[in-house]
C-alpha positions in Angstrom: 0.0 0.0 0.0 1.4 3.3 -1.0 2.2 5.5 2.1 0.2 8.5 0.7 -3.1 6.5 0.6 -3.7 7.3 4.4 -4.0 11.0 3.5 -4.8 10.9 -0.1 -7.4 13.7 0.0 -5.2 16.0 2.0 -2.4 15.6 -0.6 -4.8 16.2 -3.4 -6.1 19.3 -1.8 -2.6 20.6 -1.3 -1.5 19.8 -4.9 -4.7 21.7 -6.1 -3.7 24.8 -4.2 -0.1 24.4 -5.6 -1.6 24.1 -9.1 -3.5 27.4 -8.5 -0.3 29.0 -7.3 1.5 28.0 -10.5 -1.4 29.4 -12.7 -1.0 32.6 -10.5 2.6 32.6 -11.6 1.7 32.4 -15.2 -0.7 35.3 -14.8 2.1 37.3 -13.0 4.4 36.8 -15.9 1.7 37.6 -18.4 1.0 40.9 -16.5 4.7 41.8 -16.3 4.5 41.8 -12.5 7.7 42.9 -10.6 10.3 40.2 -10.8 10.7 40.1 -7.0 7.1 39.4 -6.5 7.3 36.5 -9.1 10.4 35.0 -7.3 8.7 35.2 -4.0 5.8 33.3 -5.4 8.2 30.8 -7.0 9.7 30.2 -3.7 6.3 29.7 -2.1 5.4 27.1 -4.7 8.8 25.3 -4.2 8.3 25.3 -0.5 4.8 23.9 -0.8 6.0 21.0 -3.1 8.8 20.3 -0.7 6.3 19.9 2.1 4.3 17.5 0.1 7.4 15.5 -0.6 8.4 15.4 2.9 5.0 14.3 4.0 5.1 11.4 1.6 8.6 10.5 2.8 7.5 10.7 6.4 4.6 8.3 5.8 6.8 6.0 3.8 9.3 5.8 6.6 6.6 5.2 9.3 4.8 2.5 7.2 6.8 0.7 4.6 10.3 1.2 6.0 9.2 0.3 9.6 7.3 -2.7 8.5 10.1 -4.0 6.3 12.6 -3.5 9.0 10.4 -5.3 11.5 9.8 -8.2 9.1 13.3 -8.8 7.7 16.7 -7.1 8.2 17.8 -7.4 4.6 14.4 -6.0 3.4 14.6 -3.3 6.0 18.1 -2.2 4.9 16.9 -2.1 1.3 14.0 0.2 2.2 16.4 2.4 4.2 18.7 2.6 1.2 15.8 3.5 -1.0 14.6 6.2 1.3 18.3 7.6 1.6 18.4 7.9 -2.1 15.2 9.7 -2.2 16.4 12.1 0.5 19.5 12.8 -1.5 17.6 13.7 -4.4 15.3 16.0 -2.5 18.4 17.7 -1.0 19.9 18.3 -4.5 16.7 20.0 -5.9 
């Protein structure tokens, strides 16, 4: 079971808000809004997306990784390695 299925509706609402923010960014560009305002909004969208990603990661660690580590040490190690690779990708972005 994917970790996000526990709070699917919450994630979908958050992503819909982010989608609205991105449409707002397009309008800002179209209206030649001040560049600092555009960059501020980009920062807000980036932060919101990072929050969704961290929430998914948190749920994955608390469900899949914990269950795998409890069931089998090798399987747990594999899930931890998978999570670490994902965290590294998040930190690079």
